[in-house]
N, C-alpha and C positions, 0 to 999 in steps of 0.2 A: 415971288410966286413959289409955292412949295411943289416939289415933285414927288410923286408917289413911286416908290420902288416896289416892283412886283417881284416877289421871291418865286423862284422856279425850283420845284422839288422833283427830282428825277432819280431813277435807279443809278447806282454808282457806275454801272457799265457805260452810261451815257456821258460821264465826265470826259473831257478831252485832256490830252497830255498837257500838264502845266496848270490845269484848272483846279481851283480850290472849292471845297464844299464843307458844309457843316452837317454832320450826321443828324438826320431828322427822326428816323425810325428804322428799326430792324424787324423784319417780318420773316418768321420761319421757326424751325425747331429750337425750342428753349435751350437745349443742351449746347447747340452750336452757337447761339446768341451769347450764352454765358462764357463760352470759350473765347469768342471774339472780344467780349468785354475784358477778359483777363489780358488780352493782347493790347488793350487800349482803344478798341473800336466800340464805342457806345454813344448814345445820344448826346448831342451838344459838343461833340469833339470835332475839331477842324482837321481836315486831311487835304492832301494835294495828290492828284493823279500824276504819277511819274511815268508810267508806261501802261497804255491801254492793252487789252487783249485777255487771253485766257492762258496762263494766269496774268493778272494785272499786278502792278507794283504801286503801292501808295505810301506816302510819307505821313506819319502821325507823330507830331512833335519832332524829336531827333531820331526817330526810328523809321526804317523802310520795311514794309511788310509785303510779302508776295501772297496774293490771294487767288485761289482757284475757286471761283464762285459756283455754287451748286444751284440748279434751277429752283430748288425748294427754299432758297433763302434769297431775300431781297433786302439790300441796304439802300435806303432812300436818303439822299443828300439834298440840302438846300444850296444851290449854286451861288458862290460868291462872285460879285461883279466888281 
């Protein structure tokens, strides 16, 4: 019997500590999105939430990034189970 896995796409702020997600979409100012891409945060990149809050700390590859998220920018992630 096959099981269907339902992917859950949520804003990055809803990831819990230790939870992983795949960046699904970035919505906001193009200049900010471009800067985040330079830091490695772009669609189809996996990240791990290290510390929730404002700012939050995420791990992308071998790098830890501190993000102070602006209300005008939303990073949507597909939660990994």
